[in-house]
ZALO-514727 format. One record per atom (N, C-alpha, C): residue in three letters; x, y, z. Coordinates in steps of 0.02 Angstrom, whole numbers, plus 50000, padded with zeros to 5 digits. Example, Ala and Ser with C-alpha at 12.3 -4.5 7.8 and 13.67 -1.06 7.14 Angstrom:
BEGIN
ALA506604971650390
ALA506154977550390
ALA506604983550390
SER506424988850354
SER506844994750357
SER506455000250394
% end
This chain:
BEGIN
MET491225120549972
MET491605117950037
MET492305114849993
ASN492835117050032
ASN493415115750016
ASN493545106950011
LEU493785103949966
LEU493855096249974
LEU494305093250014
SER494685098750039
SER495335095650093
SER494925095850160
SER494295099550166
SER494065098750240
SER493625093750254
ARG493525088550213
ARG493165082150225
ARG493395078750294
ARG494035079350313
ARG494235075850370
ARG493995078950429
SER494085085250434
SER493725089850482
SER492985090950498
PHE492655090550424
PHE492025089150448
PHE491705082150457
LEU492035077250444
LEU491855070850470
LEU491865069950551
ARG492465073250574
ARG492575073650639
ARG492105077250673
THR491775080950641
THR491155085750681
THR490565083850661
SER490495084150632
SER489835080950611
SER489495075050641
GLY483004958149787
GLY483534954749798
GLY483714951149752
ARG485074949249719
ARG484734946449674
ARG485214943049631
THR486464921949464
THR487154917649486
THR487724922549497
ALA488044920949542
ALA488694925649551
ALA489204924149491
ALA488904925049436
ALA489254926049364
ALA489704931049374
LEU490204931249352
LEU490864935149344
LEU490714939549268
ALA490364942949266
ALA490134948349210
ALA490654951049185
ALA490764950449122
ALA491344954449096
ALA491094960249070
ALA491544966349076
ALA491414974149049
ALA491334971748964
GLY490694975048946
GLY490634973948880
GLY490204981448857
GLY490264983048793
GLY489844987048773
GLY489214986648766
PHE488714991048788
PHE488054991648785
PHE487664997948793
ALA487054997048765
ALA486775004048756
ALA486495007348821
LEU486475011548845
LEU486305013848923
LEU485695017648900
ARG485255016148946
ARG484505018548931
ARG484475025648993
PRO484095031248972
PRO484045035949003
PRO483455034749063
SER483495039249112
SER483135037049179
SER482385037349162
VAL481975035749198
VAL481195034949184
VAL480975040949192
ARG481265046649207
ARG480875052849201
ARG481175055949135
GLY481545052449106
GLY481875055849030
GLY482495058849051
ALA483005055949003
ALA483645059449023
ALA483745066149018
ALA484075070149065
ALA484145077049070
ALA484485077549005
SER484445084848970
SER484785086248917
SER485615087848941
ALA485945088848894
ALA486585090648917
ALA486615097348957
ASN486185100748969
ASN486265107949007
ASN485895107349065
ALA485525102049078
ALA485035101649141
ALA485435098749201
ARG485165100249254
ARG485335098449320
ARG485035090249330
PRO485325085249329
PRO485105079349363
PRO484735079349432
ASN484335076449442
ASN483865075749510
ASN484165069549551
VAL484475070449599
VAL484835066549626
VAL484595063949704
ALA484645059649731
ALA484305057549798
ALA484905053949839
LEU484955055749900
LEU485505054249941
LEU485175049249987
ILE485345042149979
ILE485125036950026
ILE485675036050079
GLY485715037850131
GLY486265035350187
GLY486505043050213
CYS486335046250251
CYS486445054250255
CYS487035054250310
GLY487385048950331
GLY487935050050378
GLY488455055150344
GLY489185055550384
GLY489555059950358
GLY489865059050295
ARG489995053550266
ARG490295052550189
ARG489715055450145
GLY489005052750164
GLY488515054350111
GLY488375061950118
ARG488485064750165
ARG488405073050163
ARG488925074450120
PHE489435072950139
PHE490055075850089
PHE489955076250011
ILE489875069750001
ILE489545068149917
ILE489115071449895
ILE488495072849930
ILE488055076149894
ILE488125083149897
ARG488645086549944
ARG488665092649936
ARG489175094249889
VAL489725090149875
VAL490085091649818
VAL489775090449764
MET489315086549760
MET488915083749684
MET488535090649674
LEU488205093449728
LEU487845098749714
LEU488305105349687
GLU488905105849730
GLU489305111349703
GLU489725111949660
GLU490055105049644
GLU490495104249596
GLU490225100449524
ALA489745097549520
ALA489615093149478
ALA488925095049444
GLY488525098149479
GLY487995101849443
GLY487355098449447
ALA487255094449502
ALA486705089249522
ALA486205093749561
ASN485615092349556
ASN485105094349599
ASN484725089949654
CYS484665091449711
CYS484385086449760
CYS483765086049778
THR483305080549754
THR482595082049768
THR482435078249837
CYS482865073549849
CYS482635068549913
CYS483285066849960
LEU483095067750025
LEU483685064250074
LEU483325058050108
CYS483565052750115
CYS483375046350138
CYS483905044850188
ASP483645042550246
ASP484035038050306
ASP483435036550348
LEU483745031050389
LEU483205027050446
LEU483175032450508
SER483725037150510
SER483775042550564
SER483575049350544
PRO482935050850587
PRO482795058950562
PRO483265063550586
PRO483655061550648
PRO484165066650642
PRO484705067550608
ARG484865063650578
ARG485285063250519
ARG485195065850459
LEU484415065550439
LEU484125069750391
LEU484075077150399
ALA483975079650465
ALA483955087450478
ALA484675089050470
ALA485175084750481
ALA485895086150502
ALA486015087250424
CYS485895083250379
CYS486215083350307
CYS485865089750277
TRP485315090850284
TRP484995097250249
TRP485345103650280
ASN485475104350339
ASN485735109050374
ASN486365111050338
PHE486845103950326
PHE487455105350297
PHE487535107850224
ILE486905105850178
ILE486895107750111
ILE486565114050104
GLU486055115550156
GLU485635121450120
GLU485785125850088
GLU486485129050099
GLU486735134750070
GLU487005133549995
VAL487025130249970
VAL487095127049907
VAL486545123549876
GLN486025122149912
GLN485355119649876
GLN484865124549873
PRO484575127149829
PRO483995130649833
PRO483405129549855
ALA483265123949859
ALA482525122549872
ALA482685114149918
LYS482215115149969
LYS482325110050033
LYS482135102049994
PRO482455098249999
PRO482305092049968
PRO481705087750014
ARG481395085049982
ARG480915080550045
ARG481355074350079
PHE481075072950145
PHE481465068450183
PHE481095061950184
GLU481335055350180
GLU481065049850165
GLU481585044750227
THR481255040050243
THR481545035150277
THR481445028050263
ASP481155026550207
ASP481085022450172
ASP481385022050092
PHE481975019050083
PHE482195019450012
PHE481755016849960
ARG481335013349972
ARG480855011149905
ARG480525016849900
ARG480205021949945
ARG479815027349915
ARG480265032449869
VAL480915032449875
VAL481385036149846
VAL481365033449772
LEU481395026549761
LEU481565023249707
LEU480755022949654
GLU480365023349702
GLU479705024549657
GLU479645031349623
SER479925035949655
SER479785043649632
SER480075044649564
ARG479655049449527
ARG479845050849456
ARG480235056749450
ASP480445060849513
ASP480835065749506
ASP481585065549526
VAL481755059349527
VAL482365055949546
VAL482725052049485
ASP483255055449462
ASP483625051649410
ASP484165047149425
ALA484385048049482
ALA484885045849515
ALA484985045749589
VAL485315040249620
VAL485285040149689
VAL486115039649710
ILE486325041349752
ILE486985040749798
ILE486805035749840
VAL487075029949857
VAL487055025149902
VAL487675024649939
ALA487495029250020
ALA488125030350054
ALA487935027750124
THR487485020450122
THR487285018250193
THR487885014050219
HIS487865010750274
HIS488245005950286
HIS488294999650244
ASP488874995950230
ASP489004992050181
ASP488424986750159
ILE488184983450202
ILE487674978250193
ILE487074980050151
TYR486914987050157
TYR486354990050107
TYR486704991750031
HIS487204991450020
HIS487594994449956
HIS487294991449899
ALA487344984149911
ALA487024978849851
ALA486254979449840
PRO485864977549897
PRO485194978049881
PRO484854983749856
ILE485194989049880
ILE484834997749869
ILE485014998149779
THR485824996549784
THR485904997849696
THR485594992749648
ILE485414987649671
ILE485054982549622
ILE484474985049622
ALA484014986949673
ALA483384989249663
ALA483294996049619
ALA483855001149638
ALA483785006349592
ALA483865004949521
CYS484194999549504
CYS484244997849441
CYS483694995349398
GLN483214991949455
GLN482714988949435
GLN482084994649427
ALA482235000049465
ALA481855005249456
ALA481915011549414
GLY482545009949367
GLY482635013649314
GLY483135018749344
LYS483435020349400
LYS483805024249433
LYS484595022849402
ASP484945028149388
ASP485775026849399
ASP485965028149476
VAL486505026449467
VAL486805023949538
VAL487615026849557
TYR487715030149602
TYR488335031449624
TYR488455026749688
VAL488695022549700
VAL488695018349767
VAL489395018349795
GLU489445019449859
GLU490125020149890
GLU490405013149899
LYS491085013549899
LYS491435008049904
LYS491445005649994
PRO491575000149998
PRO491484993349952
PRO490864992749924
HIS490714990849865
HIS489954990549845
HIS489684984949851
SER489934980949892
SER489644975449920
SER489834972649980
HIS489544967150001
HIS489634964650073
HIS489964957250073
ASN489974955249995
ASN490244948049980
ASN490224947549905
ILE490524942049886
ILE490804941049818
ILE490074941449781
TRP489704937049796
TRP489024935149750
TRP488744942249749
GLU488554946849798
GLU488284954049778
GLU488524956749720
SER489104957449726
SER489574961649668
SER489354958449603
GLY489364951749590
GLY489174948849531
GLY488464949749518
LYS487934950749548
LYS487364953149543
LYS487254959549539
MET487704964149558
MET487624971149541
MET487844972949477
VAL488324968549437
VAL488614970349388
VAL488024967549337
GLU487784960849353
GLU487244958149311
GLU486584963049309
ALA486424967849357
ALA485804971649365
ALA485914977949322
ALA486484981049331
ALA486674986649289
ALA486734985749215
ARG486884979549190
ARG486904977149124
ARG486204975949090
LYS485794970949134
LYS485124971049112
LYS484664977149107
TYR484704981449153
TYR484434987549156
TYR484664994149131
ARG485324993749100
ARG485564998049063
ARG485785004049105
ARG486025002649151
ARG485985009349197
ARG486655010449220
ILE486795018449230
ILE487535020849245
ILE487525018649319
VAL488015015949328
VAL488355012549406
VAL489015013949412
GLN489205020249461
GLN489775021149474
GLN489915020749539
VAL490525017249538
VAL490845015349618
VAL491255021049642
GLY491325021449710
GLY491585027649745
GLY492395026149761
THR492695023249694
THR493415023049704
THR493755028349658
GLN493735035249681
GLN493835041049643
GLN494595042449619
ASN495035037149636
ASN495715037749605
ASN495645037249543
ARG495065033649509
ARG494965032249426
ARG494965040049396
SER494745044749429
SER494665050549394
SER495045055649396
LYS495625054049442
LYS496185060049440
LYS496695059249394
GLU496975064949362
GLU497305065849314
GLU498155062449329
TYR498325062249388
TYR499045060249401
TYR499075052249402
ASN498455049149413
ASN498365043049411
ASN498415040149351
LEU497995044849312
LEU497935042349235
LEU498795043449208
ALA499135047249223
ALA499745048349198
ALA500275043949221
ALA500165040449278
ALA500685035849305
ALA500445029549273
ARG499765030149248
ARG499585022549214
ARG499825023049142
ASP499835028549111
ASP500125029849052
ASP500995028849052
TYR501325030849108
TYR502045029049116
TYR502035021849113
ILE501755018849146
ILE501995011249166
ILE501725007249085
ARG501285010849055
ARG501065006448991
ARG501735008348950
SER502035013448951
SER502745015848904
SER503165010848914
GLY503285006248952
GLY503735001648981
GLY504335005548997
LYS504365010649033
LYS505005013149044
LYS505235009049117
LEU504685006849154
LEU504835004749220
LEU505224995749212
GLY504954995249148
GLY505344988249137
GLY504834983249152
LYS505054976349160
LYS504534971149181
LYS504284971149259
ILE503594971049256
ILE503424972549333
ILE503294965649365
GLY503574962449417
GLY503384957549438
GLY503094958249512
LEU503074962549544
LEU502894964549613
LEU502564972149611
VAL501964971249650
VAL501604977249673
VAL501314976849743
LYS501664982349766
LYS501514981949843
LYS500954986649871
VAL500554986249917
VAL500024989849920
VAL499934990150005
PHE499984997750025
PHE499954999750092
PHE499315001350116
ASN499144999950178
ASN498525003150216
ASN498715002950291
LEU499225005950301
LEU499645005250378
LEU499295012050407
LYS498925010850448
LYS498555017750480
LYS498575016450540
SER498475021150587
SER498485021850649
SER497775019350673
GLY497695018450735
GLY497065015850768
GLY497025014650841
GLU496425012850878
GLU496425012850945
GLU496125006050953
ARG495965003651025
ARG495774998951046
ARG494984999551045
PHE494524995251027
PHE493774996151016
PHE493394993751079
GLY493064998451123
GLY492674994151174
GLY491914997351163
LEU491454992351178
LEU490704993951192
LEU490624996051261
ALA490465002351261
ALA490155002851329
ALA489634998551365
ALA489554997251423
ALA489104994451455
ALA488384995751446
SER488285002751436
SER487595005151435
SER487655009651371
THR487015011351336
THR487035015751294
THR486385020351282
PRO486435025251274
PRO485655030151254
PRO485305026151216
PRO484565027951225
PRO484105024751164
PRO484155027351099
PRO483865023851057
PRO484015026050985
PRO483645031750968
PRO483615035850909
PRO483295040850900
PRO482565039550896
THR482045043850913
THR481465042450901
THR481175042250823
GLY480885038150812
GLY480765035850750
GLY481245030750705
PHE481845029750742
PHE482355024450704
PHE482095017950723
ASP482125013650659
ASP481975007350648
ASP482635003350650
TRP482804999350717
TRP483554996950718
TRP483474991250680
ASP482894987450670
ASP482874980450657
ASP483084981750559
LYS482754987050547
LYS482924988050466
LYS483584990350453
TRP483934993250515
TRP484564995350497
TRP485004988750502
LEU484944984850539
LEU485194977650542
LEU485154974550484
GLY484754975550451
GLY484604972050376
GLY484704964250385
ARG485144960950341
ARG485294953850334
ARG485744951650398
ALA485994957650428
ALA486364954550486
ALA486064951150549
ARG486284947450584
ARG486104944150643
ARG485734949850696
VAL485254947750731
VAL484924950950780
VAL485264953550823
ARG485394958550852
ARG485734960350911
ARG485554967150943
PRO485704968951007
PRO485264973951036
PRO485564980451014
TYR485154986451015
TYR485414992550989
TYR485904995551027
HIS486454997051009
HIS486865000751032
HIS487275006350995
GLN487245013751027
GLN487275018950993
GLN488045019850944
GLN488605016150981
GLN489285016250965
GLN489235011950892
ILE488895006550885
ILE488825002850838
ILE488395007450782
PHE487875008950794
PHE487625013350744
PHE487865019550704
GLN488345021850770
GLN488565028750736
GLN489345027750693
SER489855021850703
SER490395020450679
SER490545014450687
GLY490455011250741
GLY490715006550772
GLY490614999550738
TRP490034999350684
TRP490024993750644
TRP490634992450595
HIS491044996850587
HIS491614995750546
HIS492124988950588
ASN491974987950637
ASN492374982350681
ASN492024976950686
TYR491374975050645
TYR491074968250654
TYR491054965550583
TRP491084959750580
TRP491104956050510
TRP490404956350479
ASP489864956950522
ASP489254957150501
ASP489004962450459
PHE489374967850478
PHE489214974550442
PHE489634976450388
CYS490424974550384
CYS490904976850336
CYS491494972150337
GLY491974972550295
GLY492414969150277
GLY493114970450305
GLY493074974550362
GLY493694977150391
GLY493994982350360
ASP494644983950378
ASP494904989250339
ASP495134987950267
MET495254982350256
MET495354981150192
MET494884982950134
CYS494254981550160
CYS493814983350117
CYS493594991550128
ASP493504992550191
ASP493285000550202
ASP493725006050170
ASP494395005250171
ASP494855008950144
ASP495365008150105
GLY495685000950124
GLY496234998050075
GLY495884997650012
ILE495234996150002
ILE495084994549934
ILE495245001149882
HIS495275006949916
HIS495505012749860
HIS496185009949816
GLN496595009449878
GLN497275007449850
GLN497345002849803
THR497044996149830
THR497044989449788
THR496644991749714
ASP496224995449714
ASP495874996449653
ASP496305000249604
LEU496705005549630
LEU497005010649595
LEU497655006249574
ALA497855001549618
ALA498404997549599
ALA498254993849531
LEU497564989349537
LEU497324985649477
LEU497244990249420
MET497114996049414
MET497085001049363
MET497865003149335
LEU498135004749384
LEU498985006549351
LEU499215000049308
MET499034993149328
MET499194987549307
MET498894984849239
GLY498334989749216
GLY497984988249170
GLY497444983649167
ASP497124984149236
ASP496504979949242
ASP496564973549223
PRO497004968749266
PRO497074961849246
PRO496594957049245
GLY496244959749273
GLY495574953849293
GLY495694949949352
LEU495454944849380
LEU495634940849442
LEU496174937049447
PRO496344937149508
PRO497054932149510
PRO496784925249528
LYS497434920349527
LYS497334913949532
LYS497334911049601
SER497564915349648
SER497684912649720
SER497724918749765
VAL497674916949822
VAL497564922649885
VAL497904917649942
ARG498264923449984
ARG498414920050049
ARG498304925950089
SER498244923850147
SER498174930650194
SER498244928550268
VAL498614932950313
VAL498724931450389
VAL498604937150416
GLY498424936950477
GLY498184943750525
GLY497694942250585
GLY497674947950610
GLY497164945650671
GLY497334952450726
ARG496944951050791
ARG497064956450834
ARG497704955650866
PHE498114959250848
PHE498834957750873
PHE499064964350942
VAL498914969550920
VAL499064975050961
VAL498424976950994
HIS497844977450973
HIS497324978251018
HIS497004972351042
ARG497354966051048
ARG496994960851069
ARG496634959751131
GLY495934958451132
GLY495634956751199
GLY494994962651193
ASP495214967051145
ASP494534972751140
ASP493884969651110
ASP493374972351087
ASP492794970751059
ASP492794970450985
ALA493264971150958
ALA493244972350872
ALA493354964150860
GLU493034963850802
GLU493224956650763
GLU493624957050707
VAL493734963250669
VAL494204963350619
VAL494864963550635
PRO495394962150588
PRO496074963150623
PRO496334969150618
ASP496924970550666
ASP497234975850667
ASP497834975450638
VAL497994969350613
VAL498874968650566
VAL498384962350521
GLN498484964250454
GLN498324958550394
GLN498744959250337
VAL499064954850317
VAL499494953750259
VAL499044949350206
ALA499084951150156
ALA498754947650088
ALA499104948150029
ASP499134941149992
ASP499504943249917
ASP499084939049878
TRP499004940749823
TRP498794937249766
TRP499104936449704
GLU499224930949670
GLU499454928749622
GLU498984930249550
PHE499394935049515
PHE499044936349453
PHE499444932049388
ASP499284932949328
ASP499724929349268
ASP500384931249267
SER500484938549276
SER501164940849265
SER501464943649326
PHE501084944549383
PHE501394947849438
PHE501004945549501
VAL501384947749569
VAL501004946049620
VAL501004953449660
MET500364953449693
MET500204959149724
MET500204958349799
THR500404961749843
THR500394960649912
THR500074965849936
PHE499634966450010
PHE499324971850041
PHE499464969950112
GLU499674976850148
GLU499864976950213
GLU499454981850252
LEU499104980250292
LEU498644982550353
LEU498864983350409
SER498824989150441
SER498784990450513
SER498364994350534
ALA498254994550599
ALA497744999550635
ALA497935001450716
TYR498675002550711
TYR498895005550769
TYR499525011050765
PRO499965009950725
PRO500535014750731
PRO500425022050729
LYS500515025050777
LYS500285032950775
LYS500615036850729
TYR501305034050706
TYR501785040850660
TYR501495039350574
MET501065035250568
MET500895033250499
MET500285038050491
VAL500215041450423
VAL499725045950405
VAL499505045750339
LYS498745045550335
LYS498575045550264
LYS498675052450225
SER498775053450168
SER498855058150128
SER498505064550170
SER498835068950204
SER498675075150258
SER498255078850203
ASP497825082950245
ASP497475088650217
ASP497915092650173
THR498595094550201
THR498955099050150
THR499215095650107
LEU499495088750114
LEU499535085550039
LEU499175085149996
ARG498395084950005
ARG497975084149970
ARG497725090149928
ARG497995096849967
ARG497975103949937
ARG498575105749900
LYS499095102849930
LYS499755105249911
LYS500045100249848
THR500815101249860
THR501115096549798
THR501795092949831
LEU501625090549875
LEU502285088649918
LEU502175081849955
VAL502595076749962
VAL502515071550003
VAL503075072950037
THR503145072950102
THR503765074250142
THR504085067550144
ASP503785061650162
ASP504155057350179
ASP503725049550150
TRP503765047050099
TRP503515041450084
TRP503455035950124
LYS503915035050170
LYS503995028450207
LYS503405029050268
GLN503115034950272
GLN502605036150329
GLN501945039450296
ASN502015037050228
ASN501305039550205
ASN501025031550200
SER500365032650245
SER500055024850256
SER499735021050186
THR499595025750137
THR499025022750086
THR499515024050025
ARG500185020750015
ARG500495021549948
ARG500475016049919
ILE500755017049856
ILE500735009749814
ILE501455009549783
GLU501785003749789
GLU502525004349753
GLU502464998049699
ILE502765001049658
ILE502744996249596
ILE503514995249560
TYR503684989249569
TYR504294985849555
TYR504614983849487
GLY504834988249442
GLY504994986849372
GLY505704985249382
SER505894980149326
SER506644979349328
SER507124984949310
GLU506854990249285
GLU507294995249278
GLU507065001349317
GLN506545002749327
GLN506405009149387
GLN505765006749444
MET505705009349481
MET505175010249531
MET504635014849533
MET504025013449540
MET503665020049546
MET503225020549611
ILE503105025449648
ILE502755026049701
ILE502175030649703
VAL501705029849716
VAL500955032249687
VAL500565033949750
GLY500425040149782
GLY499915041349828
GLY499335040749817
ARG498915039149874
ARG498225038549837
ARG497675044049880
HIS497325047649841
HIS496815053949860
HIS497525060149860
GLY497965059449828
GLY498395065449819
GLY498945063349838
GLY499415067249824
GLY500255065349817
GLY500615064749757
GLY500275063249711
GLY500525061749647
GLY500875055049644
PHE501415055349605
PHE501955049649602
PHE502545052349579
VAL503045047149603
VAL503735047949589
VAL504185041649555
VAL504575042449515
VAL504795036649467
VAL505535037449490
GLU505995031349519
GLU506565031649547
GLU506945025749513
GLN507695028049508
GLN508115023449486
GLN508615022549546
SER509155017149526
SER509625017549574
SER509905024849631
ALA510015023049690
ALA510325028349741
ALA509635032749735
SER509075030949734
SER508445034349744
SER508555041449695
ARG508765040949636
ARG508745046249593
ARG508005045449554
VAL507865052749559
VAL507165053849536
VAL507195056149466
VAL506925051649416
VAL506775052349347
VAL506165054349318
GLU505585054349359
GLU505005057249353
GLU504535057049400
LYS504135064549406
LYS503765065249459
LYS503155070749439
MET502555069349472
MET502035072849449
MET501615074249507
PHE501355080249536
PHE501105080649588
PHE500305080149583
GLY499895079549631
GLY499205078449609
GLY498815078949693
GLN498215081149686
GLN497745081949734
GLN497295077049730
ALA496665075449772
ALA496195070649776
ALA495725072349728
GLY495505066149693
GLY495045067649648
GLY494245067249658
ASP493995067349711
ASP493355068249726
ASP492935071349676
ALA493095078549672
ALA492565081549629
ALA492525080449570
GLU493205077249523
GLU493255074649468
GLU492855068449450
HIS492735064549510
HIS492335057349500
HIS491635059349508
TYR491455064949541
TYR490805066049549
TYR490485069349477
LYS490945073749451
LYS490865076249380
LYS490625071449325
ASP491205065549330
ASP491205060149283
ASP490505057549282
PHE490415056349361
PHE489645052749374
PHE489095055849327
ILE489125062749348
ILE488525067349319
ILE488555067649238
ALA489065067149221
ALA489185067649144
ALA488995060649111
ALA489125055949146
ALA488845048949113
ALA488175048049123
VAL487815051449180
VAL487155051749169
VAL486725055249107
LYS487125060949098
LYS486865064649050
LYS487065061348982
SER487565058948975
SER487885055848913
SER487775049448894
ARG487645045048945
ARG487545039748935
ARG488065034648927
ARG488555037048930
ARG489295033548919
ARG489415031348981
PRO489885025548987
PRO490095020949048
PRO490445026449098
PRO490485026149153
PRO490875030449197
PRO491585026949204
ASN491975031149247
ASN492755028849240
ASN492735022849289
ALA492315022649345
ALA492445017249389
ALA491705013349380
ASP491445011449327
ASP490975007149302
ASP490915001149349
ILE490344998849380
ILE490324993049424
ILE490684986549393
SER490634985349318
SER491014979649284
SER491674980649286
ILE492024984349310
ILE492814987449307
ILE492974986149391
ALA492494989649432
ALA492704989349508
ALA492614982449525
HIS492084977549485
HIS492064970549508
HIS492724967249550
ALA493214968849502
ALA493824964549521
ALA494144966549590
SER494254973949601
SER494464975249660
SER494054973449726
ASN493434973249719
ASN492954970849754
ASN493024963649792
VAL493154960349732
VAL493134952049737
VAL493914950449766
ILE494404954349757
ILE494974952049786
ILE494944953349855
ALA494744958649871
ALA494584961249950
ALA494304956249991
HIS493754953749952
HIS493314948349997
HIS493744941549997
MET494074941249937
MET494554933749933
MET494994933950000
GLY495354940950003
GLY495874941550057
GLY495634940350128
ASN494934943950138
ASN494704941450201
ASN494354934950222
ILE494044931050163
ILE493924925250161
ILE494594920650203
ALA495044921750150
ALA495694918650182
ALA495844919550242
HIS495804924550271
HIS495934927450341
HIS495444922450386
ARG494864923950372
ARG494364922850424
ARG494324913950415
LEU494484910550376
LEU494614902450380
LEU495284900350409
GLY495464906550433
GLY496114903850481
GLY496784905150450
ASN496864909450411
ASN497414913250387
ASN497794906750334
VAL497354905450281
VAL497534900050242
VAL497714902850151
ALA497994897350132
ALA498004899850051
ALA497564895350020
LEU497284899949967
LEU496724896549928
LEU496794898849845
ARG496664892649817
ARG496574894649737
ARG496034896849718
TYR495904899149664
TYR495284901949631
TYR495144901349568
ASP494644899849558
ASP494564899149471
ASP494114904249459
ALA494254908949431
ALA493884916149406
ALA493394914049356
ALA493464909849301
ALA493044907149254
ALA492374905349296
ARG492424901449346
ARG491804897949383
ARG491764900449452
GLY492154905749467
GLY491984908849528
GLY491944905449580
ARG492434901749579
ARG492484896449639
ARG493154894949669
PHE493234893049732
PHE493944892949771
PHE494004884349770
ASP494564882349798
ASP494784875049800
ASP494594873849869
ASP494104876349895
ASP494054874249967
ASP493164876349974
GLU492864870950005
GLU492194871950006
GLU492014877850051
ARG492354877150112
ARG492244882550166
ARG492304889250129
ALA492694889450095
ALA492724897250060
ALA492184898750020
ASN491954892949970
ASN491454894849914
ASN490784894849973
ALA490774893250022
ALA490204895250061
ALA490094901350086
MET490584905150085
MET490774912050112
MET490524916750042
ILE490704913049989
ILE490354918549925
ILE489764921149939
LYS489254917349952
LYS488524919049975
LYS488484917650041
PRO488494921550098
PRO488324919350162
PRO487544919650169
GLU487454917050227
GLU486634918050246
GLU486354923850260
TYR485674926050242
TYR485524931050257
TYR484904930250300
ARG484684935950345
ARG484224935350379
ARG483564935450351
ARG483104930850387
ARG482494930750364
ARG482054937150348
GLY481854938050297
GLY481474945750286
GLY481884948950245
TYR482554947750233
TYR483104952950214
TYR483554949050154
GLU483194943750124
GLU483524940550067
GLU483604944650021
MET484004941849965
MET484184944749907
MET483864938749853
SER483584940649802
SER483354934649753
SER484044934649699
GLU484054927549688
GLU484554925649627
GLU484314929449562
ALA483734931049551
ALA483584933149483
ALA483604941549496
VAL483824944749451
VAL483954952249459
VAL483394954849390
% end
């Protein structure tokens, strides 16, 4: 499948909140016995919605994996996923509706976790405990505490855990990082990250079709509070509610913030955060997450800002054409760009394609590199790490920082658009209300343990 077709496909188709540092450690093979360098690792997909189907198909087609199991609470999604991958998968994988059965299987080396956000952490931790390697979609956790426990679990059980921030595997982003390291931009004091996307009002219909036969709505809700089943929420509307996600800062903007941190040399965690936002354009609809949000973080040597929107029709993410080709037609209307301001030069970087450009005064281009999206490279990196036992490009210990800063931005917004100081060594804010949101309440029966 052509990687650039993802958009059209998508349209149609329990466990201290310690901030564990990345460090060298030996990685164990899977319980099945690590596949040799020539073998195809057996992979199971947990969460068979649109994104999960895309990942498993490309991992089969491009990265040399073999799928032994598909798992989802919705039987129709299981069938749809098999229908999507069967032309590239010689044998039909078995279907499961309980992820625990997948983790008990000896014919599974690794799992892809592509559920809605609230299950990313508990399944990843359970998979590490079961001796499985993990590819987990971003954002890899629903709160700060969970992210720390995931780092802890990967380290304790010596598992490969790759986060789906695929910009870390694309050559033009690595080249951009090298250019910054060269010092040619000069002293950098400001990094601007954009997530200025279009969007519409969100409204829940007064009535909804019944859930699919065999679908367990209570399990799908997981740690979230109980609410009646609604098809819109199940299909994609959950992105509009704090119970299930972290708004578009976590859902999509984390790609850019993670890339920005990588470009800046992965500087660790910031000292403070400020955030302002709300439902300004789509005010009065049924969504809780902001359609406008601006946040900034103070690091030791620079400030990083983030601007989010969910309404202007003229803003576009890196288009399918851009992802295939070699041109950005108008950086001002590229909704997911990063701008890095050095004392001598500025750099603009495109996410998921678009390459980068370096400019001096009068917009004179002094360096540029074209680039496409890095999905296939990221999946190949994961499979190579499973085989070799070396850390992957987006190891959970590295991805922890971009996850934390996204949650920091949302905490500051949800507390009333405030400014907060943050002690990274202690993992604590200067406001007890914010500290209470590091690990929020879990619904009875879906708690996560402090011990991993």
